[in-house]
N, CA, C, O and the ligand as a Tripos MOL2 file, in Angstrom:
@<TRIPOS>MOLECULE
protein
  277   275    70     0     0
PROTEIN
NO_CHARGES

@<TRIPOS>ATOM
      1 N           0.8450   -1.2020    0.0000 N.3       1 MET1
      2 CA          0.0000    0.0000    0.0000 C.3       1 MET1
      3 C           0.8800    1.2510    0.0000 C.2       1 MET1
      4 O           1.7380    1.4040    0.8690 O.2       1 MET1
      5 N           0.6760    2.1280   -0.9490 N.am      2 VAL2
      6 CA          1.4820    3.3410   -1.0470 C.3       2 VAL2
      7 C           0.8920    4.4450   -0.1820 C.2       2 VAL2
      8 O          -0.3090    4.7130   -0.2290 O.2       2 VAL2
      9 N           1.7510    5.0790    0.6060 N.am      3 ASN3
     10 CA          1.3390    6.2120    1.4020 C.3       3 ASN3
     11 C           2.1230    7.4310    0.9410 C.2       3 ASN3
     12 O           3.2740    7.3190    0.5170 O.2       3 ASN3
     13 N           1.4950    8.5890    1.0270 N.am      4 GLN4
     14 CA          2.1610    9.8160    0.6290 C.3       4 GLN4
     15 C           2.0010   10.8440    1.7280 C.2       4 GLN4
     16 O           0.8850   11.1480    2.1510 O.2       4 GLN4
     17 N           3.1390   11.3880    2.1970 N.am      5 VAL5
     18 CA          3.0680   12.3670    3.2690 C.3       5 VAL5
     19 C           3.9040   13.5890    2.9010 C.2       5 VAL5
     20 O           4.8070   13.5250    2.0660 O.2       5 VAL5
     21 N           3.5740   14.6950    3.5480 N.am      6 THR6
     22 CA          4.4050   15.8900    3.4550 C.3       6 THR6
     23 C           4.8620   16.2220    4.8630 C.2       6 THR6
     24 O           4.0490   16.4870    5.7480 O.2       6 THR6
     25 N           6.1900   16.2030    5.0610 N.am      7 LEU7
     26 CA          6.7510   16.4810    6.3710 C.3       7 LEU7
     27 C           7.2690   17.9160    6.4150 C.2       7 LEU7
     28 O           7.7620   18.4430    5.4170 O.2       7 LEU7
     29 N           7.1510   18.5340    7.5790 N.am      8 ASN8
     30 CA          7.7640   19.8410    7.7930 C.3       8 ASN8
     31 C           9.1130   19.6180    8.4470 C.2       8 ASN8
     32 O           9.2020   19.0240    9.5220 O.2       8 ASN8
     33 N          10.1660   20.0960    7.7940 N.am      9 VAL9
     34 CA         11.5220   19.8490    8.2830 C.3       9 VAL9
     35 C          12.2440   21.1760    8.4730 C.2       9 VAL9
     36 O          12.2720   22.0190    7.5760 O.2       9 VAL9
     37 N          12.8320   21.3490    9.6670 N.am     10 GLN10
     38 CA         13.5620   22.5700    9.9650 C.3      10 GLN10
     39 C          15.0640   22.3610    9.8270 C.2      10 GLN10
     40 O          15.5780   21.2810   10.1180 O.2      10 GLN10
     41 N          15.7600   23.3960    9.3840 N.am     11 GLY11
     42 CA         17.2130   23.3750    9.3550 C.3      11 GLY11
     43 C          17.8230   23.1720    7.9810 C.2      11 GLY11
     44 O          19.0450   23.1930    7.8330 O.2      11 GLY11
     45 N          16.9810   22.9760    6.9710 N.am     12 MET12
     46 CA         17.5160   22.8140    5.6160 C.3      12 MET12
     47 C          17.7060   24.2020    5.0080 C.2      12 MET12
     48 O          16.7700   25.0000    4.9580 O.2      12 MET12
     49 N          18.9410   24.4890    4.5410 N.am     13 SER13
     50 CA         19.2040   25.8480    4.0920 C.3      13 SER13
     51 C          19.8630   25.9710    2.7260 C.2      13 SER13
     52 O          19.9580   27.0740    2.1870 O.2      13 SER13
     53 N          20.3150   24.8750    2.1650 N.am     14 CYS14
     54 CA         21.0020   25.0020    0.8720 C.3      14 CYS14
     55 C          20.8940   23.7070    0.0680 C.2      14 CYS14
     56 O          20.2650   22.7410    0.4990 O.2      14 CYS14
     57 N          21.5090   23.7110   -1.0870 N.am     15 GLY15
     58 CA         21.4420   22.5460   -1.9590 C.3      15 GLY15
     59 C          22.0370   21.3040   -1.3510 C.2      15 GLY15
     60 O          21.6150   20.1870   -1.6480 O.2      15 GLY15
     61 N          23.0290   21.5050   -0.4890 N.am     16 HIS16
     62 CA         23.6300   20.3550    0.1760 C.3      16 HIS16
     63 C          22.6290   19.6710    1.0910 C.2      16 HIS16
     64 O          22.5630   18.4440    1.1500 O.2      16 HIS16
     65 N          21.8540   20.4740    1.8000 N.am     17 CYS17
     66 CA         20.8130   19.9260    2.6830 C.3      17 CYS17
     67 C          19.7940   19.1410    1.8540 C.2      17 CYS17
     68 O          19.3570   18.0570    2.2410 O.2      17 CYS17
     69 N          19.4320   19.7100    0.7210 N.am     18 VAL18
     70 CA         18.4610   19.0400   -0.1470 C.3      18 VAL18
     71 C          18.9850   17.6680   -0.5540 C.2      18 VAL18
     72 O          18.2590   16.6770   -0.4700 O.2      18 VAL18
     73 N          20.2520   17.6030   -0.9980 N.am     19 SER19
     74 CA         20.7700   16.2920   -1.4110 C.3      19 SER19
     75 C          20.9200   15.3420   -0.2400 C.2      19 SER19
     76 O          20.6670   14.1470   -0.3910 O.2      19 SER19
     77 N          21.3300   15.8400    0.9340 N.am     20 SER20
     78 CA         21.4570   14.9490    2.0930 C.3      20 SER20
     79 C          20.1380   14.2640    2.3970 C.2      20 SER20
     80 O          20.0840   13.0510    2.6000 O.2      20 SER20
     81 N          19.0750   15.0560    2.4280 N.am     21 VAL21
     82 CA         17.7630   14.4990    2.7590 C.3      21 VAL21
     83 C          17.2620   13.5980    1.6280 C.2      21 VAL21
     84 O          16.8080   12.4790    1.8670 O.2      21 VAL21
     85 N          17.3500   14.0970    0.4060 N.am     22 GLU22
     86 CA         16.8240   13.3040   -0.7170 C.3      22 GLU22
     87 C          17.6010   12.0000   -0.8920 C.2      22 GLU22
     88 O          17.0050   10.9590   -1.1700 O.2      22 GLU22
     89 N          18.9320   12.0470   -0.7320 N.am     23 ASN23
     90 CA         19.7220   10.8250   -0.9140 C.3      23 ASN23
     91 C          19.5050    9.8210    0.2030 C.2      23 ASN23
     92 O          19.3320    8.6300   -0.0560 O.2      23 ASN23
     93 N          19.5120   10.2950    1.4560 N.am     24 SER24
     94 CA         19.3950    9.3610    2.5760 C.3      24 SER24
     95 C          18.0130    8.7120    2.6220 C.2      24 SER24
     96 O          17.8920    7.5050    2.8290 O.2      24 SER24
     97 N          16.9840    9.5160    2.4280 N.am     25 VAL25
     98 CA         15.6280    8.9590    2.4480 C.3      25 VAL25
     99 C          15.3860    8.1210    1.1890 C.2      25 VAL25
    100 O          14.7570    7.0650    1.2430 O.2      25 VAL25
    101 N          15.8990    8.6130    0.0540 N.am     26 GLY26
    102 CA         15.7040    7.9090   -1.2050 C.3      26 GLY26
    103 C          16.3370    6.5290   -1.2290 C.2      26 GLY26
    104 O          15.9130    5.6520   -1.9800 O.2      26 GLY26
    105 N          17.3720    6.3440   -0.3850 N.am     27 LYS27
    106 CA         18.0870    5.0690   -0.3230 C.3      27 LYS27
    107 C          17.3250    3.9930    0.4440 C.2      27 LYS27
    108 O          17.5860    2.8000    0.2890 O.2      27 LYS27
    109 N          16.3700    4.4370    1.2800 N.am     28 LEU28
    110 CA         15.6210    3.4840    2.1060 C.3      28 LEU28
    111 C          14.7980    2.5490    1.2240 C.2      28 LEU28
    112 O          14.1490    2.9750    0.2680 O.2      28 LEU28
    113 N          14.8430    1.2740    1.5690 N.am     29 ASP29
    114 CA         14.0370    0.3000    0.8420 C.3      29 ASP29
    115 C          12.5590    0.5930    1.1060 C.2      29 ASP29
    116 O          12.1370    0.6600    2.2610 O.2      29 ASP29
    117 N          11.7880    0.7650    0.0620 N.am     30 GLY30
    118 CA         10.3640    1.0250    0.2330 C.3      30 GLY30
    119 C           9.9740    2.4610   -0.0610 C.2      30 GLY30
    120 O           8.7910    2.7820   -0.1680 O.2      30 GLY30
    121 N          10.9940    3.3430   -0.1930 N.am     31 VAL31
    122 CA         10.6970    4.7330   -0.5440 C.3      31 VAL31
    123 C          10.6680    4.8660   -2.0610 C.2      31 VAL31
    124 O          11.6560    4.5750   -2.7350 O.2      31 VAL31
    125 N           9.5360    5.3060   -2.5920 N.am     32 ASN32
    126 CA          9.3800    5.4490   -4.0360 C.3      32 ASN32
    127 C           9.9280    6.7770   -4.5390 C.2      32 ASN32
    128 O          10.5870    6.8520   -5.5760 O.2      32 ASN32
    129 N           9.6330    7.8200   -3.7710 N.am     33 GLU33
    130 CA          9.9980    9.1460   -4.2320 C.3      33 GLU33
    131 C          10.1390   10.0920   -3.0510 C.2      33 GLU33
    132 O           9.3580   10.0370   -2.1010 O.2      33 GLU33
    133 N          11.1420   10.9600   -3.1190 N.am     34 VAL34
    134 CA         11.2930   11.9820   -2.0910 C.3      34 VAL34
    135 C          11.6750   13.2840   -2.7670 C.2      34 VAL34
    136 O          12.5680   13.3310   -3.6140 O.2      34 VAL34
    137 N          10.9730   14.3500   -2.3690 N.am     35 LYS35
    138 CA         11.2120   15.6590   -2.9940 C.3      35 LYS35
    139 C          11.2470   16.7240   -1.9110 C.2      35 LYS35
    140 O          10.2910   16.8980   -1.1560 O.2      35 LYS35
    141 N          12.3800   17.4390   -1.8500 N.am     36 VAL36
    142 CA         12.5310   18.5060   -0.8620 C.3      36 VAL36
    143 C          12.1580   19.8500   -1.4880 C.2      36 VAL36
    144 O          12.5850   20.1850   -2.5930 O.2      36 VAL36
    145 N          11.3450   20.6060   -0.7440 N.am     37 HIS37
    146 CA         11.0240   21.9760   -1.1460 C.3      37 HIS37
    147 C          11.7180   22.9010   -0.1530 C.2      37 HIS37
    148 O          11.2360   23.1260    0.9570 O.2      37 HIS37
    149 N          12.8540   23.4260   -0.5780 N.am     38 LEU38
    150 CA         13.7350   24.1710    0.3230 C.3      38 LEU38
    151 C          13.0760   25.4230    0.8990 C.2      38 LEU38
    152 O          13.1800   25.6770    2.0990 O.2      38 LEU38
    153 N          12.4010   26.2070    0.0580 N.am     39 GLU39
    154 CA         11.8420   27.4840    0.5000 C.3      39 GLU39
    155 C          10.7870   27.2910    1.5780 C.2      39 GLU39
    156 O          10.7130   28.0620    2.5360 O.2      39 GLU39
    157 N           9.9650   26.2470    1.4130 N.am     40 SER40
    158 CA          8.8730   26.0320    2.3630 C.3      40 SER40
    159 C           9.2740   25.0750    3.4850 C.2      40 SER40
    160 O           8.5240   24.9090    4.4470 O.2      40 SER40
    161 N          10.4360   24.4470    3.3780 N.am     41 GLY41
    162 CA         10.8670   23.4980    4.3940 C.3      41 GLY41
    163 C          10.0210   22.2350    4.4190 C.2      41 GLY41
    164 O           9.8750   21.5940    5.4600 O.2      41 GLY41
    165 N           9.4660   21.8850    3.2690 N.am     42 LYS42
    166 CA          8.6230   20.6970    3.2180 C.3      42 LYS42
    167 C           9.2900   19.5730    2.4310 C.2      42 LYS42
    168 O          10.0390   19.8020    1.4810 O.2      42 LYS42
    169 N           8.9890   18.3500    2.8620 N.am     43 VAL43
    170 CA          9.5370   17.1740    2.1910 C.3      43 VAL43
    171 C           8.3880   16.2330    1.8410 C.2      43 VAL43
    172 O           7.7070   15.7100    2.7230 O.2      43 VAL43
    173 N           8.1850   16.0270    0.5550 N.am     44 ASP44
    174 CA          7.1640   15.0800    0.1030 C.3      44 ASP44
    175 C           7.7920   13.6960   -0.0100 C.2      44 ASP44
    176 O           8.8380   13.5220   -0.6360 O.2      44 ASP44
    177 N           7.1440   12.7260    0.6020 N.am     45 VAL45
    178 CA          7.6400   11.3560    0.5150 C.3      45 VAL45
    179 C           6.5220   10.4090    0.1090 C.2      45 VAL45
    180 O           5.4270   10.4360    0.6720 O.2      45 VAL45
    181 N           6.8140    9.5850   -0.8610 N.am     46 SER46
    182 CA          5.9050    8.5290   -1.2640 C.3      46 SER46
    183 C           6.5800    7.2060   -0.9380 C.2      46 SER46
    184 O           7.7020    6.9550   -1.3780 O.2      46 SER46
    185 N           5.9020    6.3590   -0.1690 N.am     47 PHE47
    186 CA          6.5560    5.1340    0.2890 C.3      47 PHE47
    187 C           5.5730    3.9800    0.4420 C.2      47 PHE47
    188 O           4.3610    4.1710    0.5400 O.2      47 PHE47
    189 N           6.1430    2.7680    0.4600 N.am     48 GLU48
    190 CA          5.3530    1.5490    0.6350 C.3      48 GLU48
    191 C           5.2320    1.2700    2.1270 C.2      48 GLU48
    192 O           6.2220    0.9630    2.7910 O.2      48 GLU48
    193 N           4.0260    1.3760    2.6430 N.am     49 GLU49
    194 CA          3.7960    1.2240    4.0840 C.3      49 GLU49
    195 C           4.2170   -0.1370    4.6390 C.2      49 GLU49
    196 O           4.5910   -0.2540    5.8060 O.2      49 GLU49
    197 N           4.1510   -1.1540    3.7940 N.am     50 ASP50
    198 CA          4.4990   -2.4860    4.2870 C.3      50 ASP50
    199 C           6.0130   -2.7310    4.2560 C.2      50 ASP50
    200 O           6.4840   -3.7520    4.7580 O.2      50 ASP50
    201 N           6.7710   -1.8050    3.6730 N.am     51 LYS51
    202 CA          8.2260   -1.9890    3.6080 C.3      51 LYS51
    203 C           8.9900   -1.0560    4.5220 C.2      51 LYS51
    204 O          10.0380   -1.4220    5.0550 O.2      51 LYS51
    205 N           8.4720    0.1520    4.7080 N.am     52 VAL52
    206 CA          9.1860    1.1240    5.5260 C.3      52 VAL52
    207 C           8.1620    1.9630    6.2890 C.2      52 VAL52
    208 O           7.1140    2.3250    5.7540 O.2      52 VAL52
    209 N           8.4830    2.2670    7.5520 N.am     53 SER53
    210 CA          7.5350    3.0340    8.3600 C.3      53 SER53
    211 C           7.8740    4.5130    8.3170 C.2      53 SER53
    212 O           9.0020    4.9030    8.0180 O.2      53 SER53
    213 N           6.8820    5.3180    8.6190 N.am     54 LEU54
    214 CA          7.0730    6.7580    8.6630 C.3      54 LEU54
    215 C           8.1080    7.1200    9.7250 C.2      54 LEU54
    216 O           8.8820    8.0620    9.5480 O.2      54 LEU54
    217 N           8.1210    6.3720   10.8280 N.am     55 ASP55
    218 CA          9.0910    6.6170   11.8960 C.3      55 ASP55
    219 C          10.5230    6.4860   11.3950 C.2      55 ASP55
    220 O          11.3860    7.3000   11.7230 O.2      55 ASP55
    221 N          10.7650    5.4450   10.5920 N.am     56 VAL56
    222 CA         12.1130    5.2370   10.0510 C.3      56 VAL56
    223 C          12.5020    6.4030    9.1310 C.2      56 VAL56
    224 O          13.6470    6.8540    9.1410 O.2      56 VAL56
    225 N          11.5600    6.8710    8.3560 N.am     57 ILE57
    226 CA         11.8170    7.9980    7.4540 C.3      57 ILE57
    227 C          12.1550    9.2490    8.2620 C.2      57 ILE57
    228 O          13.1020    9.9680    7.9450 O.2      57 ILE57
    229 N          11.3740    9.4960    9.3010 N.am     58 LYS58
    230 CA         11.6250   10.6590   10.1600 C.3      58 LYS58
    231 C          12.9840   10.5610   10.8440 C.2      58 LYS58
    232 O          13.7250   11.5410   10.9160 O.2      58 LYS58
    233 N          13.3060    9.3630   11.3480 N.am     59 GLU59
    234 CA         14.6050    9.1370   11.9930 C.3      59 GLU59
    235 C          15.7600    9.3940   11.0370 C.2      59 GLU59
    236 O          16.7800    9.9710   11.4120 O.2      59 GLU59
    237 N          15.5820    8.9560    9.7940 N.am     60 THR60
    238 CA         16.6310    9.1240    8.7870 C.3      60 THR60
    239 C          16.9030   10.6020    8.5320 C.2      60 THR60
    240 O          18.0560   11.0130    8.3960 O.2      60 THR60
    241 N          15.8470   11.3930    8.4700 N.am     61 ILE61
    242 CA         16.0100   12.8460    8.2800 C.3      61 ILE61
    243 C          16.6850   13.4350    9.5130 C.2      61 ILE61
    244 O          17.5810   14.2720    9.4070 O.2      61 ILE61
    245 N          16.2430   12.9870   10.6740 N.am     62 ASP62
    246 CA         16.8100   13.4310   11.9380 C.3      62 ASP62
    247 C          18.3040   13.1340   12.0190 C.2      62 ASP62
    248 O          19.0890   13.9670   12.4750 O.2      62 ASP62
    249 N          18.6870   11.9420   11.5740 N.am     63 ASP63
    250 CA         20.0900   11.5070   11.5950 C.3      63 ASP63
    251 C          20.9740   12.3900   10.7190 C.2      63 ASP63
    252 O          22.1780   12.4960   10.9530 O.2      63 ASP63
    253 N          20.3760   13.0230    9.7090 N.am     64 GLN64
    254 CA         21.1500   13.9200    8.8450 C.3      64 GLN64
    255 C          21.3510   15.2850    9.4970 C.2      64 GLN64
    256 O          22.0820   16.1310    8.9820 O.2      64 GLN64
    257 N          20.6900   15.4860   10.6380 N.am     65 GLY65
    258 CA         20.8830   16.7370   11.3840 C.3      65 GLY65
    259 C          19.7500   17.7360   11.2420 C.2      65 GLY65
    260 O          19.9100   18.9130   11.5630 O.2      65 GLY65
    261 N          18.6060   17.2680   10.7600 N.am     66 TYR66
    262 CA         17.4750   18.1820   10.5920 C.3      66 TYR66
    263 C          16.3280   17.7640   11.4990 C.2      66 TYR66
    264 O          16.2360   16.6080   11.9120 O.2      66 TYR66
    265 N          15.4590   18.7150   11.8020 N.am     67 ASP67
    266 CA         14.3600   18.4400   12.7160 C.3      67 ASP67
    267 C          13.0460   18.2810   11.9740 C.2      67 ASP67
    268 O          12.6000   19.1820   11.2640 O.2      67 ASP67
    269 N          12.4400   17.1240   12.1530 N.am     68 VAL68
    270 CA         11.0900   16.9270   11.6230 C.3      68 VAL68
    271 C          10.1280   17.4500   12.6810 C.2      68 VAL68
    272 O          10.1240   16.9700   13.8150 O.2      68 VAL68
    273 N           9.3130   18.4340   12.3070 N.am     69 VAL69
    274 CA          8.4120   19.0430   13.3060 C.3      69 VAL69
    275 C           6.9740   18.5770   13.1330 C.2      69 VAL69
    276 O           6.0950   18.9930   13.8880 O.2      69 VAL69
    277 CU         22.6640   23.0140    3.4720 Cu       70 CU70
@<TRIPOS>BOND
     1     1     2 1
     2     2     3 1
     3     3     4 2
     4     3     5 am
     5     5     6 1
     6     6     7 1
     7     7     8 2
     8     7     9 am
     9     9    10 1
    10    10    11 1
    11    11    12 2
    12    11    13 am
    13    13    14 1
    14    14    15 1
    15    15    16 2
    16    15    17 am
    17    17    18 1
    18    18    19 1
    19    19    20 2
    20    19    21 am
    21    21    22 1
    22    22    23 1
    23    23    24 2
    24    23    25 am
    25    25    26 1
    26    26    27 1
    27    27    28 2
    28    27    29 am
    29    29    30 1
    30    30    31 1
    31    31    32 2
    32    31    33 am
    33    33    34 1
    34    34    35 1
    35    35    36 2
    36    35    37 am
    37    37    38 1
    38    38    39 1
    39    39    40 2
    40    39    41 am
    41    41    42 1
    42    42    43 1
    43    43    44 2
    44    43    45 am
    45    45    46 1
    46    46    47 1
    47    47    48 2
    48    47    49 am
    49    49    50 1
    50    50    51 1
    51    51    52 2
    52    51    53 am
    53    53    54 1
    54    54    55 1
    55    55    56 2
    56    55    57 am
    57    57    58 1
    58    58    59 1
    59    59    60 2
    60    59    61 am
    61    61    62 1
    62    62    63 1
    63    63    64 2
    64    63    65 am
    65    65    66 1
    66    66    67 1
    67    67    68 2
    68    67    69 am
    69    69    70 1
    70    70    71 1
    71    71    72 2
    72    71    73 am
    73    73    74 1
    74    74    75 1
    75    75    76 2
    76    75    77 am
    77    77    78 1
    78    78    79 1
    79    79    80 2
    80    79    81 am
    81    81    82 1
    82    82    83 1
    83    83    84 2
    84    83    85 am
    85    85    86 1
    86    86    87 1
    87    87    88 2
    88    87    89 am
    89    89    90 1
    90    90    91 1
    91    91    92 2
    92    91    93 am
    93    93    94 1
    94    94    95 1
    95    95    96 2
    96    95    97 am
    97    97    98 1
    98    98    99 1
    99    99   100 2
   100    99   101 am
   101   101   102 1
   102   102   103 1
   103   103   104 2
   104   103   105 am
   105   105   106 1
   106   106   107 1
   107   107   108 2
   108   107   109 am
   109   109   110 1
   110   110   111 1
   111   111   112 2
   112   111   113 am
   113   113   114 1
   114   114   115 1
   115   115   116 2
   116   115   117 am
   117   117   118 1
   118   118   119 1
   119   119   120 2
   120   119   121 am
   121   121   122 1
   122   122   123 1
   123   123   124 2
   124   123   125 am
   125   125   126 1
   126   126   127 1
   127   127   128 2
   128   127   129 am
   129   129   130 1
   130   130   131 1
   131   131   132 2
   132   131   133 am
   133   133   134 1
   134   134   135 1
   135   135   136 2
   136   135   137 am
   137   137   138 1
   138   138   139 1
   139   139   140 2
   140   139   141 am
   141   141   142 1
   142   142   143 1
   143   143   144 2
   144   143   145 am
   145   145   146 1
   146   146   147 1
   147   147   148 2
   148   147   149 am
   149   149   150 1
   150   150   151 1
   151   151   152 2
   152   151   153 am
   153   153   154 1
   154   154   155 1
   155   155   156 2
   156   155   157 am
   157   157   158 1
   158   158   159 1
   159   159   160 2
   160   159   161 am
   161   161   162 1
   162   162   163 1
   163   163   164 2
   164   163   165 am
   165   165   166 1
   166   166   167 1
   167   167   168 2
   168   167   169 am
   169   169   170 1
   170   170   171 1
   171   171   172 2
   172   171   173 am
   173   173   174 1
   174   174   175 1
   175   175   176 2
   176   175   177 am
   177   177   178 1
   178   178   179 1
   179   179   180 2
   180   179   181 am
   181   181   182 1
   182   182   183 1
   183   183   184 2
   184   183   185 am
   185   185   186 1
   186   186   187 1
   187   187   188 2
   188   187   189 am
   189   189   190 1
   190   190   191 1
   191   191   192 2
   192   191   193 am
   193   193   194 1
   194   194   195 1
   195   195   196 2
   196   195   197 am
   197   197   198 1
   198   198   199 1
   199   199   200 2
   200   199   201 am
   201   201   202 1
   202   202   203 1
   203   203   204 2
   204   203   205 am
   205   205   206 1
   206   206   207 1
   207   207   208 2
   208   207   209 am
   209   209   210 1
   210   210   211 1
   211   211   212 2
   212   211   213 am
   213   213   214 1
   214   214   215 1
   215   215   216 2
   216   215   217 am
   217   217   218 1
   218   218   219 1
   219   219   220 2
   220   219   221 am
   221   221   222 1
   222   222   223 1
   223   223   224 2
   224   223   225 am
   225   225   226 1
   226   226   227 1
   227   227   228 2
   228   227   229 am
   229   229   230 1
   230   230   231 1
   231   231   232 2
   232   231   233 am
   233   233   234 1
   234   234   235 1
   235   235   236 2
   236   235   237 am
   237   237   238 1
   238   238   239 1
   239   239   240 2
   240   239   241 am
   241   241   242 1
   242   242   243 1
   243   243   244 2
   244   243   245 am
   245   245   246 1
   246   246   247 1
   247   247   248 2
   248   247   249 am
   249   249   250 1
   250   250   251 1
   251   251   252 2
   252   251   253 am
   253   253   254 1
   254   254   255 1
   255   255   256 2
   256   255   257 am
   257   257   258 1
   258   258   259 1
   259   259   260 2
   260   259   261 am
   261   261   262 1
   262   262   263 1
   263   263   264 2
   264   263   265 am
   265   265   266 1
   266   266   267 1
   267   267   268 2
   268   267   269 am
   269   269   270 1
   270   270   271 1
   271   271   272 2
   272   271   273 am
   273   273   274 1
   274   274   275 1
   275   275   276 2
@<TRIPOS>SUBSTRUCTURE
     1 MET1         2 RESIDUE 1 A MET
     2 VAL2         6 RESIDUE 1 A VAL
     3 ASN3        10 RESIDUE 1 A ASN
     4 GLN4        14 RESIDUE 1 A GLN
     5 VAL5        18 RESIDUE 1 A VAL
     6 THR6        22 RESIDUE 1 A THR
     7 LEU7        26 RESIDUE 1 A LEU
     8 ASN8        30 RESIDUE 1 A ASN
     9 VAL9        34 RESIDUE 1 A VAL
    10 GLN10       38 RESIDUE 1 A GLN
    11 GLY11       42 RESIDUE 1 A GLY
    12 MET12       46 RESIDUE 1 A MET
    13 SER13       50 RESIDUE 1 A SER
    14 CYS14       54 RESIDUE 1 A CYS
    15 GLY15       58 RESIDUE 1 A GLY
    16 HIS16       62 RESIDUE 1 A HIS
    17 CYS17       66 RESIDUE 1 A CYS
    18 VAL18       70 RESIDUE 1 A VAL
    19 SER19       74 RESIDUE 1 A SER
    20 SER20       78 RESIDUE 1 A SER
    21 VAL21       82 RESIDUE 1 A VAL
    22 GLU22       86 RESIDUE 1 A GLU
    23 ASN23       90 RESIDUE 1 A ASN
    24 SER24       94 RESIDUE 1 A SER
    25 VAL25       98 RESIDUE 1 A VAL
    26 GLY26      102 RESIDUE 1 A GLY
    27 LYS27      106 RESIDUE 1 A LYS
    28 LEU28      110 RESIDUE 1 A LEU
    29 ASP29      114 RESIDUE 1 A ASP
    30 GLY30      118 RESIDUE 1 A GLY
    31 VAL31      122 RESIDUE 1 A VAL
    32 ASN32      126 RESIDUE 1 A ASN
    33 GLU33      130 RESIDUE 1 A GLU
    34 VAL34      134 RESIDUE 1 A VAL
    35 LYS35      138 RESIDUE 1 A LYS
    36 VAL36      142 RESIDUE 1 A VAL
    37 HIS37      146 RESIDUE 1 A HIS
    38 LEU38      150 RESIDUE 1 A LEU
    39 GLU39      154 RESIDUE 1 A GLU
    40 SER40      158 RESIDUE 1 A SER
    41 GLY41      162 RESIDUE 1 A GLY
    42 LYS42      166 RESIDUE 1 A LYS
    43 VAL43      170 RESIDUE 1 A VAL
    44 ASP44      174 RESIDUE 1 A ASP
    45 VAL45      178 RESIDUE 1 A VAL
    46 SER46      182 RESIDUE 1 A SER
    47 PHE47      186 RESIDUE 1 A PHE
    48 GLU48      190 RESIDUE 1 A GLU
    49 GLU49      194 RESIDUE 1 A GLU
    50 ASP50      198 RESIDUE 1 A ASP
    51 LYS51      202 RESIDUE 1 A LYS
    52 VAL52      206 RESIDUE 1 A VAL
    53 SER53      210 RESIDUE 1 A SER
    54 LEU54      214 RESIDUE 1 A LEU
    55 ASP55      218 RESIDUE 1 A ASP
    56 VAL56      222 RESIDUE 1 A VAL
    57 ILE57      226 RESIDUE 1 A ILE
    58 LYS58      230 RESIDUE 1 A LYS
    59 GLU59      234 RESIDUE 1 A GLU
    60 THR60      238 RESIDUE 1 A THR
    61 ILE61      242 RESIDUE 1 A ILE
    62 ASP62      246 RESIDUE 1 A ASP
    63 ASP63      250 RESIDUE 1 A ASP
    64 GLN64      254 RESIDUE 1 A GLN
    65 GLY65      258 RESIDUE 1 A GLY
    66 TYR66      262 RESIDUE 1 A TYR
    67 ASP67      266 RESIDUE 1 A ASP
    68 VAL68      270 RESIDUE 1 A VAL
    69 VAL69      274 RESIDUE 1 A VAL
    70 CU70       277 GROUP 0 **** ****
């Protein structure tokens, strides 16, 4: 089952932040698509609920040094 969420993430300020988040989340098994919107601080994620949980996605962003609010 595909789920689609938009997360609010604080601390992303440049292209490097965008790639850190997009690459780390994009690497997770079960994530179909991840798109960072730098200006609004939003991250769209499309993922397979039976393969990866939202918690793991949030943790992965957190591990890169950003805050999911
Ligand atoms: Cu940055």
